[in-house]
PDB file of N, CA, C and O in Angstrom:
ATOM      1  N   MET A   1     -26.300 -36.855   8.397  1.00  0.00           N
ATOM      2  CA  MET A   1     -25.434 -36.953   9.609  1.00  0.00           C
ATOM      3  C   MET A   1     -25.904 -35.982  10.656  1.00  0.00           C
ATOM      4  O   MET A   1     -26.316 -34.856  10.377  1.00  0.00           O
ATOM      5  N   SER A   2     -25.822 -36.476  11.892  1.00  0.00           N
ATOM      6  CA  SER A   2     -26.322 -35.692  13.084  1.00  0.00           C
ATOM      7  C   SER A   2     -25.153 -35.478  13.979  1.00  0.00           C
ATOM      8  O   SER A   2     -24.028 -35.844  13.641  1.00  0.00           O
ATOM      9  N   THR A   3     -25.387 -34.913  15.071  1.00  0.00           N
ATOM     10  CA  THR A   3     -24.318 -34.559  16.062  1.00  0.00           C
ATOM     11  C   THR A   3     -24.775 -35.165  17.377  1.00  0.00           C
ATOM     12  O   THR A   3     -25.928 -35.054  17.796  1.00  0.00           O
ATOM     13  N   LEU A   4     -23.706 -35.874  18.063  1.00  0.00           N
ATOM     14  CA  LEU A   4     -23.939 -36.425  19.379  1.00  0.00           C
ATOM     15  C   LEU A   4     -23.232 -35.506  20.344  1.00  0.00           C
ATOM     16  O   LEU A   4     -22.162 -34.978  20.039  1.00  0.00           O
ATOM     17  N   HIS A   5     -23.855 -35.300  21.569  1.00  0.00           N
ATOM     18  CA  HIS A   5     -23.239 -34.455  22.568  1.00  0.00           C
ATOM     19  C   HIS A   5     -22.695 -35.450  23.641  1.00  0.00           C
ATOM     20  O   HIS A   5     -23.451 -36.231  24.220  1.00  0.00           O
ATOM     21  N   LEU A   6     -21.375 -35.393  23.879  1.00  0.00           N
ATOM     22  CA  LEU A   6     -20.701 -36.323  24.751  1.00  0.00           C
ATOM     23  C   LEU A   6     -20.109 -35.669  25.881  1.00  0.00           C
ATOM     24  O   LEU A   6     -19.910 -34.455  25.845  1.00  0.00           O
ATOM     25  N   GLU A   7     -19.792 -36.401  26.940  1.00  0.00           N
ATOM     26  CA  GLU A   7     -18.989 -35.900  28.098  1.00  0.00           C
ATOM     27  C   GLU A   7     -17.827 -36.840  28.262  1.00  0.00           C
ATOM     28  O   GLU A   7     -18.033 -38.052  28.333  1.00  0.00           O
ATOM     29  N   CYS A   8     -16.608 -36.332  28.327  1.00  0.00           N
ATOM     30  CA  CYS A   8     -15.398 -37.210  28.502  1.00  0.00           C
ATOM     31  C   CYS A   8     -15.613 -37.880  29.846  1.00  0.00           C
ATOM     32  O   CYS A   8     -15.896 -37.197  30.831  1.00  0.00           O
ATOM     33  N   PRO A   9     -15.481 -39.278  29.920  1.00  0.00           N
ATOM     34  CA  PRO A   9     -15.575 -39.922  31.130  1.00  0.00           C
ATOM     35  C   PRO A   9     -14.311 -39.698  32.075  1.00  0.00           C
ATOM     36  O   PRO A   9     -14.350 -40.073  33.246  1.00  0.00           O
ATOM     37  N   PHE A  10     -13.353 -39.166  31.612  1.00  0.00           N
ATOM     38  CA  PHE A  10     -12.031 -38.958  32.414  1.00  0.00           C
ATOM     39  C   PHE A  10     -12.074 -37.557  33.095  1.00  0.00           C
ATOM     40  O   PHE A  10     -11.835 -37.425  34.296  1.00  0.00           O
ATOM     41  N   CYS A  11     -12.406 -36.466  32.232  1.00  0.00           N
ATOM     42  CA  CYS A  11     -12.369 -35.148  32.778  1.00  0.00           C
ATOM     43  C   CYS A  11     -13.688 -34.398  32.818  1.00  0.00           C
ATOM     44  O   CYS A  11     -13.767 -33.329  33.423  1.00  0.00           O
ATOM     45  N   GLY A  12     -14.744 -34.942  32.178  1.00  0.00           N
ATOM     46  CA  GLY A  12     -16.025 -34.264  32.172  1.00  0.00           C
ATOM     47  C   GLY A  12     -16.267 -33.203  31.170  1.00  0.00           C
ATOM     48  O   GLY A  12     -17.324 -32.572  31.159  1.00  0.00           O
ATOM     49  N   GLN A  13     -15.213 -32.975  30.244  1.00  0.00           N
ATOM     50  CA  GLN A  13     -15.258 -32.039  29.158  1.00  0.00           C
ATOM     51  C   GLN A  13     -16.400 -32.354  28.273  1.00  0.00           C
ATOM     52  O   GLN A  13     -16.520 -33.512  27.872  1.00  0.00           O
ATOM     53  N   ALA A  14     -17.229 -31.470  27.934  1.00  0.00           N
ATOM     54  CA  ALA A  14     -18.276 -31.551  27.010  1.00  0.00           C
ATOM     55  C   ALA A  14     -17.772 -31.451  25.519  1.00  0.00           C
ATOM     56  O   ALA A  14     -16.975 -30.547  25.267  1.00  0.00           O
ATOM     57  N   MET A  15     -18.148 -32.256  24.563  1.00  0.00           N
ATOM     58  CA  MET A  15     -17.769 -32.173  23.239  1.00  0.00           C
ATOM     59  C   MET A  15     -18.867 -32.728  22.328  1.00  0.00           C
ATOM     60  O   MET A  15     -19.757 -33.443  22.789  1.00  0.00           O
ATOM     61  N   ASP A  16     -18.804 -32.402  21.052  1.00  0.00           N
ATOM     62  CA  ASP A  16     -19.686 -32.908  20.013  1.00  0.00           C
ATOM     63  C   ASP A  16     -18.915 -33.761  19.046  1.00  0.00           C
ATOM     64  O   ASP A  16     -17.755 -33.512  18.718  1.00  0.00           O
ATOM     65  N   VAL A  17     -19.623 -34.786  18.603  1.00  0.00           N
ATOM     66  CA  VAL A  17     -18.961 -35.600  17.447  1.00  0.00           C
ATOM     67  C   VAL A  17     -20.100 -35.776  16.382  1.00  0.00           C
ATOM     68  O   VAL A  17     -21.296 -35.805  16.675  1.00  0.00           O
ATOM     69  N   ASP A  18     -19.612 -35.888  15.161  1.00  0.00           N
ATOM     70  CA  ASP A  18     -20.594 -36.214  14.013  1.00  0.00           C
ATOM     71  C   ASP A  18     -20.886 -37.659  14.202  1.00  0.00           C
ATOM     72  O   ASP A  18     -20.065 -38.491  14.587  1.00  0.00           O
ATOM     73  N   HIS A  19     -22.231 -37.900  13.872  1.00  0.00           N
ATOM     74  CA  HIS A  19     -22.747 -39.287  14.042  1.00  0.00           C
ATOM     75  C   HIS A  19     -23.616 -39.715  12.767  1.00  0.00           C
ATOM     76  O   HIS A  19     -24.542 -39.046  12.308  1.00  0.00           O
ATOM     77  N   ASP A  20     -23.163 -40.938  12.276  1.00  0.00           N
ATOM     78  CA  ASP A  20     -23.705 -41.356  10.941  1.00  0.00           C
ATOM     79  C   ASP A  20     -25.148 -42.120  11.165  1.00  0.00           C
ATOM     80  O   ASP A  20     -25.816 -42.513  10.208  1.00  0.00           O
ATOM     81  N   GLY A  21     -25.522 -42.272  12.433  1.00  0.00           N
ATOM     82  CA  GLY A  21     -26.853 -43.003  12.691  1.00  0.00           C
ATOM     83  C   GLY A  21     -26.572 -44.406  13.124  1.00  0.00           C
ATOM     84  O   GLY A  21     -27.509 -45.078  13.558  1.00  0.00           O
ATOM     85  N   SER A  22     -25.415 -44.892  13.049  1.00  0.00           N
ATOM     86  CA  SER A  22     -25.115 -46.285  13.499  1.00  0.00           C
ATOM     87  C   SER A  22     -25.145 -46.366  15.065  1.00  0.00           C
ATOM     88  O   SER A  22     -24.837 -45.389  15.747  1.00  0.00           O
ATOM     89  N   TYR A  23     -25.515 -47.531  15.595  1.00  0.00           N
ATOM     90  CA  TYR A  23     -25.354 -47.889  16.956  1.00  0.00           C
ATOM     91  C   TYR A  23     -24.130 -48.475  17.326  1.00  0.00           C
ATOM     92  O   TYR A  23     -23.964 -48.802  18.501  1.00  0.00           O
ATOM     93  N   ALA A  24     -23.199 -48.664  16.437  1.00  0.00           N
ATOM     94  CA  ALA A  24     -21.900 -49.221  16.752  1.00  0.00           C
ATOM     95  C   ALA A  24     -21.021 -48.341  17.653  1.00  0.00           C
ATOM     96  O   ALA A  24     -20.935 -47.135  17.421  1.00  0.00           O
ATOM     97  N   PRO A  25     -20.403 -48.883  18.618  1.00  0.00           N
ATOM     98  CA  PRO A  25     -19.551 -48.072  19.519  1.00  0.00           C
ATOM     99  C   PRO A  25     -18.337 -47.528  18.727  1.00  0.00           C
ATOM    100  O   PRO A  25     -17.882 -48.163  17.775  1.00  0.00           O
ATOM    101  N   ARG A  26     -17.846 -46.413  19.108  1.00  0.00           N
ATOM    102  CA  ARG A  26     -16.617 -45.723  18.440  1.00  0.00           C
ATOM    103  C   ARG A  26     -15.755 -45.161  19.506  1.00  0.00           C
ATOM    104  O   ARG A  26     -16.109 -45.041  20.679  1.00  0.00           O
ATOM    105  N   TYR A  27     -14.631 -44.834  19.035  1.00  0.00           N
ATOM    106  CA  TYR A  27     -13.669 -44.151  19.939  1.00  0.00           C
ATOM    107  C   TYR A  27     -13.631 -42.637  19.618  1.00  0.00           C
ATOM    108  O   TYR A  27     -13.802 -42.247  18.463  1.00  0.00           O
ATOM    109  N   ALA A  28     -13.412 -41.813  20.614  1.00  0.00           N
ATOM    110  CA  ALA A  28     -13.259 -40.430  20.552  1.00  0.00           C
ATOM    111  C   ALA A  28     -12.079 -40.048  21.404  1.00  0.00           C
ATOM    112  O   ALA A  28     -11.772 -40.783  22.343  1.00  0.00           O
ATOM    113  N   ARG A  29     -11.420 -38.994  21.159  1.00  0.00           N
ATOM    114  CA  ARG A  29     -10.264 -38.493  21.911  1.00  0.00           C
ATOM    115  C   ARG A  29     -10.717 -37.079  22.462  1.00  0.00           C
ATOM    116  O   ARG A  29     -11.172 -36.210  21.717  1.00  0.00           O
ATOM    117  N   CYS A  30     -10.567 -36.929  23.746  1.00  0.00           N
ATOM    118  CA  CYS A  30     -10.878 -35.682  24.492  1.00  0.00           C
ATOM    119  C   CYS A  30      -9.842 -34.597  23.969  1.00  0.00           C
ATOM    120  O   CYS A  30      -8.639 -34.853  23.916  1.00  0.00           O
ATOM    121  N   ALA A  31     -10.345 -33.434  23.603  1.00  0.00           N
ATOM    122  CA  ALA A  31      -9.467 -32.311  23.303  1.00  0.00           C
ATOM    123  C   ALA A  31      -8.843 -31.729  24.571  1.00  0.00           C
ATOM    124  O   ALA A  31      -7.810 -31.063  24.504  1.00  0.00           O
ATOM    125  N   SER A  32      -9.458 -31.974  25.712  1.00  0.00           N
ATOM    126  CA  SER A  32      -8.921 -31.277  26.911  1.00  0.00           C
ATOM    127  C   SER A  32      -7.927 -32.064  27.565  1.00  0.00           C
ATOM    128  O   SER A  32      -6.858 -31.529  27.859  1.00  0.00           O
ATOM    129  N   CYS A  33      -8.145 -33.301  27.839  1.00  0.00           N
ATOM    130  CA  CYS A  33      -7.274 -34.216  28.542  1.00  0.00           C
ATOM    131  C   CYS A  33      -6.462 -35.290  27.632  1.00  0.00           C
ATOM    132  O   CYS A  33      -5.567 -36.004  28.084  1.00  0.00           O
ATOM    133  N   ASN A  34      -6.873 -35.297  26.390  1.00  0.00           N
ATOM    134  CA  ASN A  34      -6.210 -36.139  25.370  1.00  0.00           C
ATOM    135  C   ASN A  34      -6.448 -37.673  25.598  1.00  0.00           C
ATOM    136  O   ASN A  34      -5.786 -38.478  24.943  1.00  0.00           O
ATOM    137  N   GLU A  35      -7.327 -38.071  26.464  1.00  0.00           N
ATOM    138  CA  GLU A  35      -7.651 -39.475  26.778  1.00  0.00           C
ATOM    139  C   GLU A  35      -8.526 -40.008  25.736  1.00  0.00           C
ATOM    140  O   GLU A  35      -9.436 -39.290  25.322  1.00  0.00           O
ATOM    141  N   ARG A  36      -8.352 -41.218  25.247  1.00  0.00           N
ATOM    142  CA  ARG A  36      -9.188 -41.856  24.328  1.00  0.00           C
ATOM    143  C   ARG A  36     -10.313 -42.619  25.136  1.00  0.00           C
ATOM    144  O   ARG A  36     -10.049 -43.315  26.116  1.00  0.00           O
ATOM    145  N   PHE A  37     -11.561 -42.435  24.653  1.00  0.00           N
ATOM    146  CA  PHE A  37     -12.624 -43.108  25.332  1.00  0.00           C
ATOM    147  C   PHE A  37     -13.655 -43.623  24.270  1.00  0.00           C
ATOM    148  O   PHE A  37     -13.598 -43.300  23.083  1.00  0.00           O
ATOM    149  N   ILE A  38     -14.562 -44.420  24.784  1.00  0.00           N
ATOM    150  CA  ILE A  38     -15.628 -45.078  23.886  1.00  0.00           C
ATOM    151  C   ILE A  38     -16.908 -44.333  24.101  1.00  0.00           C
ATOM    152  O   ILE A  38     -17.289 -44.004  25.225  1.00  0.00           O
ATOM    153  N   TYR A  39     -17.554 -44.078  23.015  1.00  0.00           N
ATOM    154  CA  TYR A  39     -18.946 -43.582  22.908  1.00  0.00           C
ATOM    155  C   TYR A  39     -19.794 -44.608  22.251  1.00  0.00           C
ATOM    156  O   TYR A  39     -19.397 -45.184  21.238  1.00  0.00           O
ATOM    157  N   GLU A  40     -20.941 -44.854  22.789  1.00  0.00           N
ATOM    158  CA  GLU A  40     -21.885 -45.930  22.313  1.00  0.00           C
ATOM    159  C   GLU A  40     -23.332 -45.301  22.162  1.00  0.00           C
ATOM    160  O   GLU A  40     -24.029 -45.126  23.161  1.00  0.00           O
ATOM    161  N   PRO A  41     -23.747 -44.981  20.951  1.00  0.00           N
ATOM    162  CA  PRO A  41     -25.063 -44.448  20.841  1.00  0.00           C
ATOM    163  C   PRO A  41     -26.155 -45.545  21.228  1.00  0.00           C
ATOM    164  O   PRO A  41     -26.024 -46.733  20.934  1.00  0.00           O
ATOM    165  N   LEU A  42     -27.203 -45.041  21.891  1.00  0.00           N
ATOM    166  CA  LEU A  42     -28.221 -45.838  22.457  1.00  0.00           C
ATOM    167  C   LEU A  42     -29.564 -45.281  21.836  1.00  0.00           C
ATOM    168  O   LEU A  42     -29.591 -44.186  21.274  1.00  0.00           O
ATOM    169  N   ARG A  43     -30.527 -45.981  21.949  1.00  0.00           N
ATOM    170  CA  ARG A  43     -31.899 -45.578  21.507  1.00  0.00           C
ATOM    171  C   ARG A  43     -32.301 -44.230  22.109  1.00  0.00           C
ATOM    172  O   ARG A  43     -32.858 -43.356  21.445  1.00  0.00           O
ATOM    173  N   ASP A  44     -31.996 -44.113  23.369  1.00  0.00           N
ATOM    174  CA  ASP A  44     -32.378 -42.966  24.202  1.00  0.00           C
ATOM    175  C   ASP A  44     -31.268 -42.068  24.660  1.00  0.00           C
ATOM    176  O   ASP A  44     -31.424 -41.378  25.668  1.00  0.00           O
ATOM    177  N   GLY A  45     -30.096 -42.040  23.934  1.00  0.00           N
ATOM    178  CA  GLY A  45     -29.015 -41.078  24.252  1.00  0.00           C
ATOM    179  C   GLY A  45     -27.659 -41.761  23.844  1.00  0.00           C
ATOM    180  O   GLY A  45     -27.591 -42.494  22.858  1.00  0.00           O
ATOM    181  N   VAL A  46     -26.661 -41.505  24.594  1.00  0.00           N
ATOM    182  CA  VAL A  46     -25.351 -41.960  24.262  1.00  0.00           C
ATOM    183  C   VAL A  46     -24.660 -42.270  25.631  1.00  0.00           C
ATOM    184  O   VAL A  46     -24.780 -41.538  26.614  1.00  0.00           O
ATOM    185  N   ARG A  47     -23.959 -43.373  25.605  1.00  0.00           N
ATOM    186  CA  ARG A  47     -23.044 -43.782  26.862  1.00  0.00           C
ATOM    187  C   ARG A  47     -21.675 -43.602  26.542  1.00  0.00           C
ATOM    188  O   ARG A  47     -21.221 -43.984  25.464  1.00  0.00           O
ATOM    189  N   THR A  48     -20.931 -42.999  27.479  1.00  0.00           N
ATOM    190  CA  THR A  48     -19.468 -42.870  27.272  1.00  0.00           C
ATOM    191  C   THR A  48     -18.783 -43.779  28.363  1.00  0.00           C
ATOM    192  O   THR A  48     -19.292 -43.915  29.476  1.00  0.00           O
ATOM    193  N   LEU A  49     -17.711 -44.338  28.029  1.00  0.00           N
ATOM    194  CA  LEU A  49     -17.001 -45.324  28.857  1.00  0.00           C
ATOM    195  C   LEU A  49     -15.412 -45.107  28.696  1.00  0.00           C
ATOM    196  O   LEU A  49     -14.873 -44.769  27.642  1.00  0.00           O
ATOM    197  N   ARG A  50     -14.815 -45.332  29.795  1.00  0.00           N
ATOM    198  CA  ARG A  50     -13.434 -45.583  29.763  1.00  0.00           C
ATOM    199  C   ARG A  50     -13.135 -46.949  29.104  1.00  0.00           C
ATOM    200  O   ARG A  50     -13.911 -47.876  29.334  1.00  0.00           O
ATOM    201  N   PRO A  51     -12.114 -47.131  28.338  1.00  0.00           N
ATOM    202  CA  PRO A  51     -11.916 -48.427  27.675  1.00  0.00           C
ATOM    203  C   PRO A  51     -11.835 -49.542  28.711  1.00  0.00           C
ATOM    204  O   PRO A  51     -12.263 -50.659  28.421  1.00  0.00           O
ATOM    205  N   SER A  52     -11.308 -49.289  29.897  1.00  0.00           N
ATOM    206  CA  SER A  52     -11.213 -50.364  30.940  1.00  0.00           C
ATOM    207  C   SER A  52     -12.586 -50.761  31.493  1.00  0.00           C
ATOM    208  O   SER A  52     -12.677 -51.786  32.169  1.00  0.00           O
ATOM    209  N   GLU A  53     -13.712 -49.964  31.225  1.00  0.00           N
ATOM    210  CA  GLU A  53     -15.004 -50.285  31.759  1.00  0.00           C
ATOM    211  C   GLU A  53     -15.810 -50.998  30.753  1.00  0.00           C
ATOM    212  O   GLU A  53     -16.864 -51.519  31.119  1.00  0.00           O
ATOM    213  N   ALA A  54     -15.412 -51.081  29.469  1.00  0.00           N
ATOM    214  CA  ALA A  54     -16.263 -51.591  28.397  1.00  0.00           C
ATOM    215  C   ALA A  54     -16.151 -53.154  28.311  1.00  0.00           C
ATOM    216  O   ALA A  54     -15.083 -53.745  28.473  1.00  0.00           O
ATOM    217  N   ASP A  55     -17.394 -53.795  28.032  1.00  0.00           N
ATOM    218  CA  ASP A  55     -17.306 -55.244  27.680  1.00  0.00           C
ATOM    219  C   ASP A  55     -16.976 -55.463  26.276  1.00  0.00           C
ATOM    220  O   ASP A  55     -16.746 -54.481  25.571  1.00  0.00           O
ATOM    221  N   SER A  56     -16.928 -56.617  25.803  1.00  0.00           N
ATOM    222  CA  SER A  56     -16.333 -56.956  24.362  1.00  0.00           C
ATOM    223  C   SER A  56     -17.282 -56.353  23.350  1.00  0.00           C
ATOM    224  O   SER A  56     -16.812 -55.986  22.272  1.00  0.00           O
ATOM    225  N   CYS A  57     -18.616 -56.212  23.603  1.00  0.00           N
ATOM    226  CA  CYS A  57     -19.448 -55.658  22.541  1.00  0.00           C
ATOM    227  C   CYS A  57     -19.566 -54.093  22.600  1.00  0.00           C
ATOM    228  O   CYS A  57     -20.183 -53.473  21.734  1.00  0.00           O
ATOM    229  N   SER A  58     -18.965 -53.502  23.634  1.00  0.00           N
ATOM    230  CA  SER A  58     -18.972 -51.994  23.725  1.00  0.00           C
ATOM    231  C   SER A  58     -17.535 -51.480  23.374  1.00  0.00           C
ATOM    232  O   SER A  58     -17.313 -50.276  23.246  1.00  0.00           O
ATOM    233  N   ASP A  59     -16.623 -52.382  23.231  1.00  0.00           N
ATOM    234  CA  ASP A  59     -15.254 -51.763  22.851  1.00  0.00           C
ATOM    235  C   ASP A  59     -14.970 -52.157  21.398  1.00  0.00           C
ATOM    236  O   ASP A  59     -14.893 -53.338  21.062  1.00  0.00           O
ATOM    237  N   PRO A  60     -14.822 -51.175  20.581  1.00  0.00           N
ATOM    238  CA  PRO A  60     -14.714 -51.372  19.125  1.00  0.00           C
ATOM    239  C   PRO A  60     -13.704 -52.320  18.704  1.00  0.00           C
ATOM    240  O   PRO A  60     -13.953 -53.057  17.751  1.00  0.00           O
ATOM    241  N   GLU A  61     -12.498 -52.390  19.356  1.00  0.00           N
ATOM    242  CA  GLU A  61     -11.415 -53.354  18.947  1.00  0.00           C
ATOM    243  C   GLU A  61     -11.803 -54.751  19.437  1.00  0.00           C
ATOM    244  O   GLU A  61     -11.744 -55.707  18.663  1.00  0.00           O
ATOM    245  N   GLN A  62     -12.202 -54.889  20.719  1.00  0.00           N
ATOM    246  CA  GLN A  62     -12.555 -56.198  21.197  1.00  0.00           C
ATOM    247  C   GLN A  62     -13.739 -56.770  20.457  1.00  0.00           C
ATOM    248  O   GLN A  62     -13.781 -57.980  20.236  1.00  0.00           O
ATOM    249  N   ARG A  63     -14.717 -55.948  20.058  1.00  0.00           N
ATOM    250  CA  ARG A  63     -15.908 -56.319  19.358  1.00  0.00           C
ATOM    251  C   ARG A  63     -15.539 -56.984  18.043  1.00  0.00           C
ATOM    252  O   ARG A  63     -16.098 -58.021  17.683  1.00  0.00           O
ATOM    253  N   GLU A  64     -14.652 -56.419  17.368  1.00  0.00           N
ATOM    254  CA  GLU A  64     -14.128 -57.020  16.114  1.00  0.00           C
ATOM    255  C   GLU A  64     -13.405 -58.318  16.250  1.00  0.00           C
ATOM    256  O   GLU A  64     -13.659 -59.287  15.535  1.00  0.00           O
ATOM    257  N   LEU A  65     -12.465 -58.311  17.222  1.00  0.00           N
ATOM    258  CA  LEU A  65     -11.786 -59.522  17.591  1.00  0.00           C
ATOM    259  C   LEU A  65     -12.551 -60.734  17.958  1.00  0.00           C
ATOM    260  O   LEU A  65     -12.434 -61.828  17.406  1.00  0.00           O
ATOM    261  N   GLU A  66     -13.377 -60.434  18.979  1.00  0.00           N
ATOM    262  CA  GLU A  66     -14.157 -61.566  19.586  1.00  0.00           C
ATOM    263  C   GLU A  66     -15.417 -62.041  18.839  1.00  0.00           C
ATOM    264  O   GLU A  66     -15.825 -63.190  19.009  1.00  0.00           O
ATOM    265  N   THR A  67     -16.038 -61.184  18.019  1.00  0.00           N
ATOM    266  CA  THR A  67     -17.261 -61.467  17.339  1.00  0.00           C
ATOM    267  C   THR A  67     -17.237 -61.357  15.883  1.00  0.00           C
ATOM    268  O   THR A  67     -18.247 -61.605  15.224  1.00  0.00           O
ATOM    269  N   GLY A  68     -16.079 -60.979  15.323  1.00  0.00           N
ATOM    270  CA  GLY A  68     -16.052 -60.793  13.893  1.00  0.00           C
ATOM    271  C   GLY A  68     -16.921 -59.657  13.505  1.00  0.00           C
ATOM    272  O   GLY A  68     -17.295 -59.579  12.335  1.00  0.00           O
ATOM    273  N   GLY A  69     -17.284 -58.749  14.399  1.00  0.00           N
ATOM    274  CA  GLY A  69     -18.167 -57.587  14.014  1.00  0.00           C
ATOM    275  C   GLY A  69     -19.630 -57.976  14.010  1.00  0.00           C
ATOM    276  O   GLY A  69     -20.455 -57.232  13.480  1.00  0.00           O
ATOM    277  N   SER A  70     -19.993 -59.165  14.607  1.00  0.00           N
ATOM    278  CA  SER A  70     -21.355 -59.598  14.501  1.00  0.00           C
ATOM    279  C   SER A  70     -22.307 -59.177  15.638  1.00  0.00           C
ATOM    280  O   SER A  70     -23.463 -59.598  15.648  1.00  0.00           O
ATOM    281  N   CYS A  71     -21.829 -58.338  16.613  1.00  0.00           N
ATOM    282  CA  CYS A  71     -22.759 -57.882  17.543  1.00  0.00           C
ATOM    283  C   CYS A  71     -23.884 -56.884  16.878  1.00  0.00           C
ATOM    284  O   CYS A  71     -23.612 -56.040  16.024  1.00  0.00           O
ATOM    285  N   GLU A  72     -25.024 -57.094  17.346  1.00  0.00           N
ATOM    286  CA  GLU A  72     -26.053 -56.454  16.571  1.00  0.00           C
ATOM    287  C   GLU A  72     -25.894 -55.001  16.824  1.00  0.00           C
ATOM    288  O   GLU A  72     -25.556 -54.547  17.917  1.00  0.00           O
ATOM    289  N   ASP A  73     -26.168 -54.241  15.698  1.00  0.00           N
ATOM    290  CA  ASP A  73     -26.230 -52.760  15.649  1.00  0.00           C
ATOM    291  C   ASP A  73     -27.524 -52.351  15.964  1.00  0.00           C
ATOM    292  O   ASP A  73     -27.804 -51.153  15.983  1.00  0.00           O
TER     293      ASP A  73
END
């Protein structure tokens, strides 16, 4: 397991999360502002999004509903 360094898209707070190596998007909650946001590991970094900014393959809940989890990882 590795660590991803994230920045909350709401308040800019830096935070670290454990990462299992998957490219699947996940939710995180900011310890500073308590907002839930999405982080999506990419080949060359990590993208953070507000849920309202995410398309269906970047939102973990919508991804499962719309594709049955079949978006490529």
